[in-house]
C-alpha positions in Angstrom: -125.9 -2.7 -8.0 -125.3 -1.5 -11.5 -124.3 2.0 -10.2 -122.1 0.4 -7.5 -120.2 -1.6 -10.2 -119.8 1.4 -12.5 -119.2 4.3 -10.1 -115.9 3.4 -8.3 -115.6 6.7 -6.5 -118.9 6.5 -4.7 -119.0 2.8 -3.8 -118.9 3.7 -0.1 -122.1 5.8 -0.5 -123.9 2.8 -2.1 -122.8 0.6 0.7 -123.9 3.1 3.3 -127.3 3.4 1.6 -127.7 -0.4 1.7 -126.8 -0.4 5.4 -129.6 2.1 6.0 -132.0 0.0 4.0 -131.4 -3.2 6.1 -132.2 -1.2 9.2 -135.5 0.0 7.8 -138.5 -0.6 10.1 -141.1 -3.1 8.8 -139.0 -4.3 5.8 -140.3 -7.4 4.3 -138.2 -10.5 5.0 -137.6 -11.2 1.4 -136.4 -7.6 0.9 -134.2 -7.8 4.0 -132.6 -11.1 2.8 -132.0 -9.8 -0.7 -130.5 -6.5 0.6 -128.2 -8.4 3.0 -127.1 -10.6 0.2 -126.4 -7.6 -2.1 -124.5 -5.9 0.7 -122.5 -9.0 1.2 -121.6 -9.1 -2.5 -120.7 -5.4 -2.4 -118.4 -5.8 0.5 -116.8 -8.9 -1.0 -116.3 -7.1 -4.3 -114.2 -4.4 -2.6 -112.3 -6.9 -0.5 -114.0 -6.6 2.8 -114.2 -10.4 3.4 -115.2 -10.1 7.1 -118.0 -7.7 6.5 -119.2 -9.8 3.6 -119.2 -12.9 5.7 -121.1 -11.1 8.5 -123.8 -9.8 6.2 -124.2 -13.3 4.6 -124.5 -14.8 8.1 -127.2 -12.2 9.0 -129.0 -13.2 5.8 -128.8 -16.9 6.7 -130.0 -16.3 10.3 -132.7 -13.7 9.7 -134.1 -14.9 6.4 -133.2 -18.6 6.0 -135.6 -19.2 3.1 -134.3 -16.3 1.1 -130.7 -17.3 2.0 -131.3 -20.8 0.6 -132.8 -19.4 -2.6 -130.0 -16.9 -3.1 -127.3 -19.5 -2.4 -128.9 -21.7 -5.1 -128.4 -18.9 -7.6 -125.1 -17.5 -6.2 -122.9 -19.0 -9.0 -124.7 -16.7 -11.5 -124.0 -13.5 -9.5 -120.3 -13.0 -10.0 -119.8 -9.3 -9.5 -116.3 -9.2 -11.1 -117.7 -10.8 -14.3 -120.7 -8.4 -14.2 -118.4 -5.4 -13.8 -116.4 -6.5 -16.8 -119.5 -7.0 -18.8 -120.8 -3.5 -17.9 -117.5 -1.9 -18.9 -117.7 -3.6 -22.3 -121.3 -2.5 -22.9 -120.7 1.1 -21.9 
């Protein structure tokens, strides 16, 4: 996610890599849920609201426990604020 937020030119590549990860065979449910959540955040960050919503729905349907946990933490994961912070640090 750090690279996604810093490397604007290659954001599509990071999203494509995450899409491959969520299709990995035998992925643990917690990893699938977290990756779907991150993919949703990435799509939301670049303005693809429909894709973001779709990935979040998949997270909710496929990994409901992980979804509940991540939603309880969601307020802390503001990608726009994280991007600003990363730009100040580097």
